C-alpha positions as CSV (number, residue, x, y, z in Angstrom):
1,M,42.4,-18.8,31.9
2,K,43.7,-17.9,35.2
3,M,45.9,-15.3,33.9
4,L,43.0,-13.6,32.5
5,R,41.0,-13.6,35.9
6,Y,44.4,-11.8,37.6
7,L,44.0,-9.6,34.8
8,L,40.6,-8.5,35.2
9,A,40.9,-8.2,39.5
10,A,44.0,-5.8,38.6
11,A,41.9,-3.7,35.9
12,V,38.9,-3.8,38.8
13,F,41.3,-2.5,41.5
14,L,43.0,0.0,39.4
15,L,39.4,1.4,38.3
16,F,38.4,1.5,42.4
17,L,41.6,3.3,42.9
18,L,40.8,5.8,39.9
19,L,37.5,6.7,41.2
20,V,38.9,7.3,44.8
21,V,41.0,9.8,43.3
22,I,38.7,11.5,41.2
23,T,36.1,11.6,44.4
24,G,38.9,12.9,46.6
25,M,40.0,15.6,44.3
26,A,36.2,16.5,43.6
27,G,35.2,16.5,47.0
28,D,38.4,18.7,47.7
29,T,37.7,21.3,44.9
30,L,34.0,21.9,46.2
31,L,35.2,22.3,49.9
32,S,37.8,24.7,48.7
33,L,35.2,26.9,46.8
34,W,32.7,26.7,49.6
35,D,35.5,28.2,51.6
36,R,36.2,30.7,49.1
37,L,32.3,31.9,48.8
38,Q,32.3,32.2,52.4
39,T,34.6,35.3,52.3
40,A,33.4,36.6,48.9
41,P,30.9,39.7,48.6
42,W,27.3,38.6,49.0
43,Y,26.7,39.7,44.6
44,I,29.3,37.2,44.0
45,T,27.9,34.6,45.8
46,S,24.6,35.3,44.3
47,L,26.1,35.5,40.9
48,F,27.6,32.1,41.1
49,A,24.2,30.4,42.8
50,L,22.3,32.0,40.0
51,I,24.7,30.2,37.1
52,L,24.6,27.1,39.1
53,L,20.8,27.2,38.8
54,L,20.6,27.9,35.4
55,F,23.0,25.0,34.5
56,T,21.1,22.9,36.7
57,I,17.9,23.8,34.9
58,T,19.4,23.4,31.2
59,S,20.8,20.0,32.4
60,V,17.3,18.6,33.6
61,V,15.5,20.0,30.2
62,I,18.2,18.6,28.2
63,L,18.2,15.3,29.6
64,W,14.4,15.2,29.6
65,K,14.5,15.9,26.2
66,L,16.8,13.2,25.2
67,L,15.4,10.4,27.5
68,R,11.5,11.4,27.5
69,P,9.5,8.5,25.6
70,T,8.8,9.5,21.8
71,K,5.2,10.2,20.8
72,K,3.9,8.7,17.9
73,R,3.3,11.0,15.2
74,K,0.1,11.8,14.3
75,S,-0.8,11.3,10.7
76,D,-0.9,15.0,9.1
77,K,-3.3,13.9,6.5
78,S,-6.2,15.9,6.5
79,P,-10.0,14.2,5.5
80,I,-10.4,14.6,1.9
81,D,-13.5,16.5,1.2
82,E,-15.1,17.3,-2.5
83,Q,-13.6,21.2,-2.5
84,S,-9.9,19.9,-1.8
85,L,-10.4,16.8,-4.3
86,Q,-11.7,19.0,-7.0
87,Q,-8.6,21.4,-6.4
88,R,-6.3,18.3,-6.5
89,I,-8.0,17.4,-10.0
90,N,-7.6,20.8,-11.0
91,D,-4.0,21.0,-10.2
92,A,-3.5,17.4,-12.0
93,E,-4.8,18.4,-15.1
94,L,-2.7,21.4,-15.4
95,S,0.3,18.8,-14.6
96,G,-0.5,16.6,-17.6
97,I,-2.0,13.9,-15.3
98,D,-4.7,11.6,-16.5
99,I,-8.0,12.6,-14.7
100,T,-10.5,10.8,-16.2
101,A,-10.9,7.9,-13.6
102,A,-10.9,10.7,-10.7
103,K,-13.7,13.2,-13.1
104,L,-15.7,10.0,-13.4
105,E,-16.0,8.8,-10.2
106,L,-17.2,12.5,-9.3
107,K,-19.7,12.3,-12.2
108,K,-21.2,8.7,-10.8
109,L,-21.2,10.5,-7.2
110,N,-23.5,13.4,-8.6
111,Q,-25.7,10.9,-10.3
112,R,-26.6,8.6,-7.4
113,R,-27.0,11.9,-5.3
114,Q,-29.9,13.0,-7.7
115,T,-31.8,9.6,-7.6
116,G,-31.4,9.9,-3.9
117,K,-31.5,6.0,-3.6
118,L,-30.0,3.9,-1.2
119,T,-27.2,1.7,-2.7
120,I,-26.1,-1.5,-0.9
121,A,-23.2,-3.9,-1.9
122,L,-24.1,-7.6,-1.4
123,A,-21.3,-9.8,-1.0
124,G,-20.9,-13.5,0.3
125,N,-19.7,-16.7,-1.1
126,I,-21.8,-18.3,-3.9
127,S,-22.9,-21.0,-1.7
128,T,-24.8,-18.6,1.1
129,G,-27.5,-17.8,-1.0
130,K,-27.1,-14.5,-2.6
131,S,-29.4,-15.6,-5.4
132,S,-32.3,-16.7,-3.3
133,L,-31.9,-13.4,-1.2
134,I,-31.7,-11.3,-4.2
135,N,-35.2,-13.4,-5.3
136,S,-36.7,-12.9,-1.8
137,L,-36.2,-9.1,-2.0
138,L,-37.0,-8.8,-5.5
139,P,-39.7,-11.5,-7.0
140,G,-39.2,-11.4,-10.9
141,A,-36.9,-8.6,-10.8
142,N,-34.8,-7.8,-14.3
143,A,-31.3,-7.5,-13.5
144,Q,-29.8,-4.4,-15.4
145,T,-26.1,-4.3,-16.0
146,D,-23.8,-1.3,-16.1
147,V,-20.0,-0.5,-16.8
148,T,-19.3,1.4,-13.8
149,G,-16.7,4.1,-13.5
150,G,-13.0,3.5,-13.8
151,T,-13.6,-0.7,-14.5
152,T,-14.4,-2.7,-17.3
153,T,-16.2,-5.5,-15.2
154,Q,-19.8,-5.7,-15.3
155,V,-21.7,-5.7,-12.0
156,T,-25.3,-6.6,-11.7
157,E,-27.8,-3.7,-10.1
158,Y,-31.1,-4.9,-8.4
159,H,-33.5,-2.1,-8.0
160,W,-35.7,-2.6,-4.7
161,K,-38.2,-0.7,-2.9
162,T,-38.9,-1.1,0.6
163,P,-41.7,-1.7,2.9
164,S,-41.8,2.1,3.5
165,S,-41.2,3.1,-0.4
166,D,-37.6,3.9,-0.2
167,E,-35.9,2.9,-3.4
168,V,-32.8,0.7,-2.9
169,I,-30.2,-0.4,-5.1
170,L,-28.6,-3.5,-4.5
171,I,-24.9,-4.2,-6.2
172,D,-23.8,-8.0,-6.3
173,I,-19.8,-7.9,-5.7
174,P,-18.5,-11.0,-7.4
175,G,-15.0,-12.1,-6.2
176,L,-14.2,-9.9,-3.1
177,Q,-10.3,-11.1,-3.0
178,D,-7.9,-10.5,-5.4
179,A,-5.8,-12.9,-7.0
180,S,-3.4,-13.5,-4.1
181,D,-5.8,-13.5,-1.6
182,T,-4.3,-10.8,0.3
183,G,-7.1,-8.1,0.0
184,L,-10.1,-6.7,-1.9
185,S,-10.0,-7.0,-5.8
186,D,-10.2,-3.4,-7.6
187,N,-13.7,-4.2,-8.7
188,A,-15.0,-5.2,-5.1
189,R,-13.6,-2.2,-3.5
190,Q,-14.8,0.1,-5.8
191,E,-18.3,-1.0,-5.6
192,A,-18.3,-1.3,-1.8
193,S,-16.8,2.1,-1.6
194,R,-19.7,3.8,-3.8
195,A,-22.0,1.9,-1.6
196,H,-23.8,3.3,1.6
197,L,-23.6,0.0,3.4
198,V,-22.5,-3.4,2.6
199,I,-24.6,-7.0,3.4
200,Y,-22.6,-9.6,4.0
201,L,-24.0,-13.2,3.7
202,C,-22.9,-16.5,5.6
203,D,-24.8,-19.7,6.4
204,G,-23.4,-20.7,9.1
205,D,-20.1,-19.7,11.6
206,L,-17.5,-18.0,9.7
207,T,-14.7,-19.7,7.9
208,R,-11.1,-17.9,8.2
209,Q,-11.8,-16.6,4.4
210,Q,-15.1,-15.5,5.4
211,L,-13.7,-13.3,8.5
212,H,-10.7,-11.9,6.4
213,E,-12.9,-10.6,3.9
214,L,-15.2,-9.1,6.2
215,S,-12.0,-7.3,8.2
216,L,-11.5,-6.2,4.5
217,L,-14.4,-4.4,4.3
218,A,-14.4,-2.8,7.5
219,E,-11.4,-1.3,6.4
220,L,-13.5,0.9,4.1
221,K,-15.5,2.4,7.0
222,K,-18.7,1.2,5.8
223,P,-21.6,0.0,7.7
224,I,-22.0,-4.0,7.7
225,I,-24.8,-5.9,8.0
226,L,-23.7,-9.8,8.9
227,T,-26.8,-11.6,7.7
228,L,-26.7,-15.6,8.4
229,N,-28.9,-17.1,6.0
230,K,-30.9,-20.2,5.7
231,S,-31.3,-20.2,9.4
232,D,-34.2,-22.5,9.0
233,W,-31.5,-24.9,8.8
234,Y,-30.7,-24.9,12.3
235,N,-33.1,-25.1,15.6
236,K,-33.4,-22.5,18.2
237,N,-30.4,-23.4,20.3
238,E,-28.1,-24.5,17.4
239,R,-29.2,-20.4,15.9
240,K,-28.1,-18.8,19.1
241,Q,-24.6,-20.6,19.5
242,I,-23.9,-19.6,15.9
243,L,-25.2,-16.0,16.6
244,Q,-23.1,-15.9,19.6
245,R,-20.2,-16.9,18.2
246,L,-20.7,-14.5,15.1
247,R,-20.7,-11.9,18.0
248,E,-17.3,-13.2,18.8
249,H,-15.8,-12.8,15.8
250,T,-17.0,-9.4,14.8
251,R,-16.5,-7.7,18.4
252,D,-13.3,-5.8,16.8
253,I,-15.8,-4.4,13.8
254,N,-17.2,-1.1,14.8
255,D,-20.2,-0.7,12.9
256,I,-21.7,-4.0,12.2
257,S,-25.3,-5.5,12.8
258,I,-26.1,-8.8,12.9
259,V,-29.2,-10.4,11.5
260,T,-31.0,-13.9,10.5
261,T,-32.6,-14.7,7.0
262,S,-34.3,-17.8,5.6
263,T,-34.6,-17.2,1.9
264,Q,-35.2,-20.8,1.1
265,A,-38.0,-21.1,-1.5
266,S,-39.0,-24.9,-0.9
267,K,-38.6,-27.7,1.5
268,Q,-38.9,-31.5,1.7
269,V,-41.5,-32.4,4.3
270,L,-41.7,-36.0,5.7
271,I,-45.7,-37.0,6.0
272,K,-47.0,-40.2,7.7
273,Q,-50.0,-41.7,6.7
274,P,-52.7,-43.2,8.9
275,D,-51.7,-46.6,7.7
276,G,-48.0,-46.0,9.0
277,T,-46.5,-45.4,6.0
278,E,-44.2,-42.4,5.1
279,S,-43.6,-40.1,1.9
280,T,-42.5,-37.1,1.1
281,E,-43.3,-34.0,-0.7
282,I,-42.0,-30.5,-1.4
283,R,-43.9,-27.6,0.1
284,N,-43.0,-24.0,-1.0
285,I,-41.8,-22.0,2.0
286,K,-42.4,-18.3,2.5
287,P,-39.1,-16.2,2.9
288,D,-38.1,-14.5,6.1
289,I,-36.4,-11.6,5.3
290,R,-38.2,-9.2,8.1
291,E,-34.7,-8.9,10.5
292,L,-32.6,-7.5,7.6
293,A,-35.6,-5.4,6.5
294,R,-35.6,-3.9,10.0
295,A,-32.0,-3.7,10.1
296,L,-32.0,-1.8,6.5
297,Q,-34.8,0.3,7.6
298,Q,-33.2,1.5,10.6
299,R,-30.1,2.4,9.1
300,I,-32.2,4.7,6.6
301,D,-34.4,6.3,9.3
302,N,-31.9,6.7,11.8
303,N,-29.2,8.6,10.4
304,P,-29.3,8.9,6.5
305,E,-26.9,11.9,6.6
306,R,-24.3,9.8,8.1
307,L,-24.7,7.2,5.3
308,E,-24.4,9.9,2.5
309,K,-21.2,11.1,4.3
310,L,-19.8,8.1,4.7
311,R,-20.5,7.1,1.1
312,D,-19.2,10.3,-0.3
313,S,-15.9,10.3,1.9
314,A,-15.4,6.6,0.7
315,I,-15.6,7.6,-3.1
316,F,-13.4,10.7,-2.6
317,T,-10.8,8.4,-1.2
318,L,-11.7,6.2,-4.3
319,A,-11.1,9.2,-6.5
320,A,-7.8,10.1,-5.1
321,R,-6.4,6.7,-5.3
322,S,-7.1,6.9,-8.7
323,L,-5.4,10.3,-9.1
324,D,-2.3,8.5,-7.1
325,E,-2.3,5.8,-9.5
326,A,-2.1,8.4,-12.4
327,E,0.2,10.4,-11.0
328,L,2.6,7.5,-10.3
329,H,2.0,6.2,-14.2
330,Q,2.8,9.6,-15.2
331,K,6.4,9.7,-12.9
332,L,7.3,5.8,-14.5
333,E,7.0,7.2,-17.4
334,K,9.3,10.1,-17.0
335,G,11.4,8.0,-15.3
336,Q,11.7,6.1,-18.0
337,S,12.7,8.9,-20.4
338,L,15.4,9.6,-17.6
339,V,16.5,6.1,-18.3
340,R,17.0,6.6,-22.0
341,N,18.5,10.2,-21.9
342,H,21.2,8.6,-19.9
343,T,21.4,5.4,-21.7
344,R,22.0,7.3,-24.6
345,S,24.7,9.5,-22.9
346,A,26.3,6.4,-21.8
347,I,26.4,4.8,-24.9
348,V,27.9,8.3,-26.9
349,G,30.7,8.3,-23.8
350,A,31.5,4.9,-24.3
351,M,31.9,5.5,-28.0
352,A,34.2,8.5,-27.7
353,A,36.5,6.5,-25.0
354,I,39.7,5.3,-26.1
355,S,39.5,2.2,-24.2
356,P,36.4,0.1,-23.0
357,G,35.9,-0.2,-19.2
358,T,33.0,-1.3,-16.8
359,D,33.6,0.9,-13.8
360,I,31.2,3.7,-15.0
361,L,28.6,2.8,-12.4
362,I,31.5,3.9,-9.5
363,Q,33.4,6.6,-11.4
364,G,31.1,7.9,-13.9
365,A,29.2,11.3,-13.4
366,L,26.4,9.6,-15.3
367,G,25.5,7.2,-13.1
368,I,25.4,9.4,-10.0
369,S,23.3,12.3,-12.1
370,L,21.0,9.0,-13.0
371,I,20.1,8.1,-9.5
372,K,19.7,11.8,-8.6
373,S,17.5,12.2,-11.2
374,L,15.3,9.4,-10.4
375,C,15.0,10.3,-6.8
376,S,14.4,13.8,-7.3
377,L,11.5,12.6,-9.7
378,Y,9.9,10.8,-6.7
379,D,11.0,13.3,-3.9
380,V,13.1,10.6,-2.5
381,P,16.0,12.4,-0.6
382,V,19.3,10.5,-1.2
383,S,22.7,11.2,0.4
384,Q,26.0,10.8,-1.8
385,L,26.7,8.0,0.8
386,E,23.8,5.9,-0.3
387,I,24.6,6.6,-3.9
388,D,28.3,5.1,-3.6
389,R,26.8,2.6,-1.6
390,L,24.3,1.4,-4.5
391,L,26.9,1.8,-7.2
392,K,29.3,-0.3,-5.2
393,L,26.9,-3.1,-4.7
394,G,26.0,-2.7,-8.3
395,Q,29.6,-3.1,-9.2
396,T,30.2,-6.1,-7.4
397,R,27.1,-7.6,-8.7
398,L,28.2,-6.7,-12.3
399,N,31.6,-8.3,-12.0
400,R,30.0,-11.4,-11.7
401,H,28.2,-11.3,-14.8
402,I,30.1,-9.1,-17.0
403,A,31.7,-11.9,-19.3
404,L,28.5,-13.4,-19.9
405,I,26.9,-10.2,-20.5
406,M,29.6,-9.4,-23.2
407,A,29.1,-12.7,-25.0
408,V,25.8,-12.4,-25.4
409,L,25.8,-8.9,-26.7
410,G,28.6,-9.8,-28.9
411,N,26.6,-12.4,-30.8
412,A,23.4,-9.9,-30.5
413,L,25.7,-7.5,-32.6
414,K,26.0,-9.9,-35.1
415,A,22.4,-9.9,-36.6
416,F,23.1,-5.8,-37.2
417,P,25.2,-5.7,-40.8
418,G,28.1,-3.6,-40.3
419,L,28.0,-3.4,-36.2
420,G,29.5,-6.8,-35.8
421,T,32.4,-6.4,-37.6
422,L,33.7,-3.3,-35.9
423,A,36.2,-2.9,-33.4
424,G,35.4,-3.3,-29.6
425,G,34.3,0.3,-29.5
426,A,30.5,-1.1,-30.8
427,L,30.6,-4.0,-28.2
428,H,31.8,-1.7,-25.4
429,A,29.0,1.2,-25.8
430,V,26.2,-1.5,-26.3
431,T,27.5,-3.0,-22.9
432,Y,27.6,0.3,-21.5
433,G,24.0,1.2,-22.6
434,M,22.6,-2.2,-21.3
435,I,24.4,-1.6,-17.6
436,F,22.6,2.0,-17.9
437,D,19.5,0.8,-18.9
438,A,18.9,-2.7,-16.5
439,L,20.1,0.3,-13.8
440,G,17.9,2.9,-14.2
441,R,14.7,0.7,-15.0
442,S,15.3,-1.1,-12.0
443,L,15.5,1.8,-9.6
444,N,12.7,3.5,-11.3
445,E,10.7,0.3,-10.6
446,I,11.7,0.0,-6.9
447,L,11.1,4.0,-6.3
448,A,7.5,3.9,-7.5
449,S,6.6,0.7,-5.5
450,R,8.2,1.5,-2.3
451,G,8.8,5.6,-2.5
452,E,12.3,5.3,-1.0
453,L,15.7,4.0,-2.0
454,A,16.1,0.5,-0.9
455,T,19.4,-0.3,-1.8
456,L,19.2,-4.4,-1.9
457,P,15.8,-4.7,-3.8
458,V,17.2,-2.3,-6.5
459,I,20.5,-4.6,-6.8
460,N,18.5,-7.4,-7.0
461,R,16.2,-6.1,-9.5
462,F,19.2,-5.1,-11.6
463,T,20.6,-8.4,-11.6
464,E,17.0,-9.8,-12.9
465,N,17.1,-7.0,-15.5
466,L,20.7,-8.0,-16.8
467,G,20.1,-11.7,-16.8
468,D,16.6,-12.7,-17.6
469,Q,15.7,-9.5,-19.9
470,L,19.5,-9.2,-21.5
471,E,18.7,-10.8,-25.2
472,K,15.2,-8.8,-25.0
473,R,16.6,-5.8,-24.2
474,S,19.9,-6.0,-26.3
475,S,18.4,-4.8,-29.7
476,D,17.0,-1.8,-28.5
477,I,20.0,-0.9,-27.0
478,I,22.2,-1.5,-30.2
479,R,19.4,0.5,-32.0
480,L,20.5,3.4,-29.7
481,V,24.1,2.6,-30.7
482,L,23.4,3.0,-34.5
483,E,21.0,6.1,-33.8
484,S,24.1,7.7,-32.1
485,R,26.7,6.9,-34.4
486,D,24.4,8.1,-37.4
487,K,24.3,11.7,-35.8
488,K,28.1,11.2,-34.8
489,E,28.9,11.1,-38.6
490,K,26.2,13.8,-39.5
């Protein structure tokens, strides 16, 4: 330990001496240069000063570009309008992409434009009194069901006329969140997107789930009217405190109004008799939805053009998303075709090989071609270094499972007369085909879901496909071997 300290001290001393020498040499050079410039002609001195100035400016500019804080890149996505969306639909149709869902959204939009009715999405838990609110707005109304664009889920539409004779379509949204409770369900997102605004019901302070649902709805950029229903449950002070907490919970949501309603149709009342006895009776109560009606009317009267614009923009986004999904589906199908073609080529190459081997993931040109073709399909740039890393990791995983794979495939071959009794060439071909099929499907799935070549997820999926789906896929691969053998014999 002491020796190490001595060595460090000696190194520091030598470094100090080196800096002294360099400083002395630099100083001597500068003084010598200064003396020469004093005796040199003026144009030589001016030229040297100009060169020194240019060098200084260039150095400062380079240092500034290297050290300045990086600015966040602004999104280059322009807002979706009807003209650009229609052009994209036309281009997608020429490319063979399914445009049915997108065209249906625009058709529904035109139909709603022609009716001139305000569409409101009604959301909230069952216990918050959605049915009571609908009955209060529409006493005796008949519910109408309709299958709306792009879904097979039936939704109920309630038609209502406001006190100012504005016609409104009220749509109950069932099941706001998806099965994983991480986002809006497809049906809820679509219905909320098609609406001009959203009414969200609660019957008290917001729970964590309700606040999460509100945040998800706010992401759709729709005006929201948060309605405290069953307000008659609370006295004046309790109601005031709850409203204050609702405002605090929703302060980060821009376009939101908070109102109260009371839609209870009846109430149990305690009656004291003159003789001191008590009894109860049920009395009908007139619903109080005045605040909600005023908030809705203000939205309609103040800026109806903005409501139309927000609704249209949301539907354009919905249609564009359906095009994205259709385009991704087409790429997945093309990717599957590429995988099958490369798998067939690998089988043919394996059948022509003199001796079996499993190093094709690293050395085979087909493996490189498969990765490049799939990345090109998804417009994902890929370098040779990334390809080599992917194939190397794949080879490592393959080495752990190759004995089991060949054993399972060997048993599978026995179910096909004429193959199980052949020499190892058939097993060799099936093994190669299984490897290419698993690798290609794994890469195709990850590129579709992530939009990038994520090496480790691809290899993990590759391992799963080789293990979990080995017996399921082996029959398809063996049939490809039979097809390739028949073609070869012909």
